N, C-alpha and C positions, 0 to 999 in steps of 0.2 A: 367419492371414488367407489367405495364398496357398492353402493346403490346403483352405479351405473353398470358395474360388472354383473350385480345379480340379474340385472334387467336385460342383458345383452341376448340376443338370439344364440350366437355362436360364440364360444370362449377359446382364447389362445392358450397354449398351454402355460405361458407366465401368468395368465389370467386364473387358471386353474390352481396352480402353485400358490398364489396368492391367498385364494380360498381356503385352501387346505391347511394354510399356515396362519389362519386366524387364531390369536390367543385370547382376545378379549371376550369376555361371555356376552355382553350384547351385541358384538359382533357376529358371534356364532349363533346366537339365537336368530339374528336377521337372516343368516344363511339358511337355517333349518325351517324358518317361517316360509322363506322363499320356495325351499324344495316342498314344503307341504302345500303350498299353493299350486304348484306344477302338478304334483301327485294329484289334487282334486280336480284340477283342469283336464289331466289325461286318463286318470283311472277311476275317477269318482270316490266316494266313501266305502266302497266295497272292499273287505280284505278277502283274498284268496287263501284257501288253506289246501296245502298238498300233503297228503299222508306218505310217510317215508316208511318201507319196509327194508331193513337192512339185512339182506338175504344171505350175507356171508362177510366175515371179517379175515378172510383168508386173502393176501395179497402175494403177487409175484415180484412186486416193485420194492425198492429199498429207500423211498424218499427220506430224507433226513430228518424232517419235522415230524413225521406221521407215526403214531403208535401202532399202527396195523403193518408197519414195514415188516418184510420178511425175516429180517434179522431180529426181531423182538421174540425171543424164545419164551418170555415169562408169560405173554398173553395166551389164554385159553381159546383156542379156535374153534370156530363152528361153522356149519352151513345149514341152513333152513331147507327142508324137503319140499319138493313142488307142491304137494298137498298142504303143507302149512302156510305156504305163500299165498296160495289160492284162497285159502279160508280167511287169512289175515285181509287180503284185498277185499273181499266179500263184507267183512265186518267194518272195514274202514268205509266203504261206500253206504254202509247201513247208518254212518254216523253223520250223513249228509256232507261227505267229503268226495269231491269228484275228479281229483287227480290223485293216482297211486305213482310214488315214485320207487323203482326197484334199484336198491343202491347196494353195492358191495365193493370190497378191494378188488383189483385185477385178479379174479379168480376163474380161470380158464375151464374148471370143472363145469361151470354154467356156461355150456357151448351154444352155438347157433340154434340147435334143435330144442334145447331145454329151455332157453329164453323164448324162443317162438311159441313153443307149448304153453308157457306161463302167459304170455301176451294174450293168445287166442283164447284160454281158458278164463282170464279175468274179464275180457271183454264179453265172453258168453254170459257171465254172471252179473256183471254190473256195469251201468252206462257211465264209463270214466274214461278220461284222458290218461295215458300210460307215458310216464316219463323215465328213461333209462339212465342211470349214472352208474356205470361200470367200467369206466377208466377207457383208455385207449384199446380198441379192438380191430379187427380188419375190416376194411371197407366192405368186404363180401357180408360180413356179419351185420354192418349197420343196414345194408340193403335188404337183407333177408328179414331183419327184425321191423323195418318200416313197412315192408310187404305184409308182414304178419299183423301188423296193426299199431306200432308203437307210434305216438304223436311227438314225443320231444326227446331231446338228448342234453344231458347236463355234464359238461366237461369244462373245469376250471382251468384257467391257463395259469393261476396261482402267481405269476409275476410276467411283466413284459419285457424284463430285463434278461436278455439272451444269456449273459455271464452267469448272473444269479442263478436263473433256472438250470443251467447244467451243474451249479453247486448243490443245488436242493435235490436234482433228480440225476442219479448214477447213469441211468441207461436210456435217458431221454432227451430230446431236444426240444426247444420252443417251437422251431419252424415245423417239426413233425406234429406238434400238438395243433398248431394252427391249421395245418392242411388237413387234419381230421376234422375240424369244426367247419372249415368252407366245404368239405365233402358233404358233411351231414346237412348243412343247409341247402346244399346243391340238389339233394335228393328228396328234399321236403320237410325235413325234421323242424320244429321249432326249437332254437337251440339256446342254451344257456351257458355262460361262462362267468369269470370274475376271478378275484385275486383275494389273497390273504394280506392283512393290514399289520405292519409291525413285524415283519419277518426279519431275521437277523440281516445285517448289511443293507435293508432296503433303505432308500430315501424318499423325500417327498417327490422329488422328480420322476421317481419310479412309479409312484401311485398315480401322478397326473398321466404318465404314459399307459399305465393299466386303464384308466378311464377312458383315454383316446383310442387305445387299442379296443375297447368293448363298442365304441362307436364305429370305428373301421369294420369290425366284423358284423354290425348290424345285427346284435343281438335280440332274441325276445325276452330273455331274462338275464339280469346282471347281478351277481351275488358278491357282496364284500362283508368277510367276516374277520375277526381279530385272529392274529396267530395266537394259539396257547400253547406253551411249552409244555412237551409230554415226557414223561419217565421213560426210561430205557430206549433213548433217542439220542442221536450225538447233539441235537440241539435241547437237552433237557435243562441245561443250566441257563440258557437265553432267557430274558425278560420277555414276558408275553406282551403281545400289542394292547393298546389302550382302547377303551370304548370311545373317548372322545375323538380321537383320531379316525376311528371306524365310523362313527356317526357323521363327520365332516365328509368322508369319503362317500358315503351313501348320498348325502345331501347333494354334493357337487355332482355326482353321477345322475342323479334327477335332474338337475339344472341342464347337464352336457347331453343326456341321451333322452330324455324326456319320455317319449312313448315306448316305455320298457317296463317289465315287472321288476321288482326289487324287493327282496325278502328281508325281513328282520330276522337275523339267524340264531339258531340256537347258541352258537358260540358267543354271539354278542350277549345273551341272556344269561350265559354262564358266568361271564366276567362282571355283570352289572345286574342286579336283582330286579331292575325295571328296564333291561336293556331293549327287550322288545317294544315297550311302551314308547321308548326314546326314539327307537328306530321307525315306528310307525308315525311318529310326529315329526319326522325328518326325511320324509320322502318314500319309505317303504309302504307297499302295498299287498306283500304276501308273506304267509307264515307257514312254516313247514314242520308240523309237530311228527314227532318220532313216534311210531305205531307199531314197532317191532315188538313182539310178544316177550314175555318170560320164556324160557331161561335166557334168552340170547341178548335182550337189549343192553345190560350191563357190560357186555363184552365188546361192543363196538367202540373201541377205545381210540379213535384218532386223537384225542387229547383226554385228560383225565377229568373227572367230576363233572360230567356233562349234566346240564340241569336236566331233571326228570327222569335220569335213566334208571332210578330205582323205584319210581312211581309207577303205579298202574297205568298203562298208558291211555284207556278211555278216561280215567279220572283226571290225568293229566291233560288231556285235550279239552275236557270239558272245563277246566280250570283257565285254560289258555283262552277259550272262547268268551269266558266272562271278562278277562283282562281286556280283551279287545272291544268287547262291548261297553266296557266302562269308559273307554275312550270316546265313546259316541259314534263308533265305526259299526258296519253291520258286515255280518259274516255272509259271502257271497254263496249263492244257489246254483251259481254256473261252473264251468269247467276252467274257466281262467285262461283261455286261449290267447295268442299273441294279440296284443294291443294294435299289430301292425295288419292285422287281418281284417276282410270287409265283413266277416260275419263272427259270430259268437255262439257256440254250442250252447244250448240250454237244457236243463232235464227237469 
């Protein structure tokens, strides 16, 4: 029965739940092996690096699981200057990384004009793709940034369960987030979304719905990372998600979504010392190293004890590249555009 499910072209919700519920280690390995086969078929052996710059840890939202939430008064807040961001982006491209991710809390100080300026200046100085991960902004801002040269937008839906979404996000609704993702896609962004695994009150059925929602959205990248409980949040005393369930989710996502980029996340690497290796062997083909410079990098505390946050970003990235190569995988020298596009930018 398991072999039949693993080799089907399309899976039902019930079949997805069956795979997510596998508890036998041999059966789990079959799942991971099948995901790895499909990763090789659709993505090849290359691993795409996306260099993240966490430009601000200021956030206007109050999501109950997040250490950046507005009500967390213990966190030392920061904003990088445009000059610091542009210089960091240039340094990232010099490392042979050809996607820059500008990430922040929902900080409206970085308005339409500032982000447009950053996009323009980075594109002038480096041949890179630019991904924005700035939370929910206005449709007009999305349009302006696309015209300025932004290539991708990452906006995780976190959970496909409408009721849970409203418990986690006091001022936001799932329907609104999905409308943002659909609009971003309609104006030409390559879009990324995904969910957290192991959130309080989440069920296996919810995770199956997350994967199916990613299919409905026709994503270019789907990210699944474990929930890690963060101090000074309402969810600080809940158990964090497990690496095992996260890996099963990534593997099932590869089987269901097929031609999509899937990252082995820093959160997975934080709760498991070889989490990235496991993820890359269970369907993932992307790694997103944090290249935020000192003194800021240790203060982007969505969750505590993020792996590498105290390390020199260049040294940490070089170590990560060696870990990838030790698996027999090759670091890509391409931008890593959508697998659904008919072309691939090279540099």
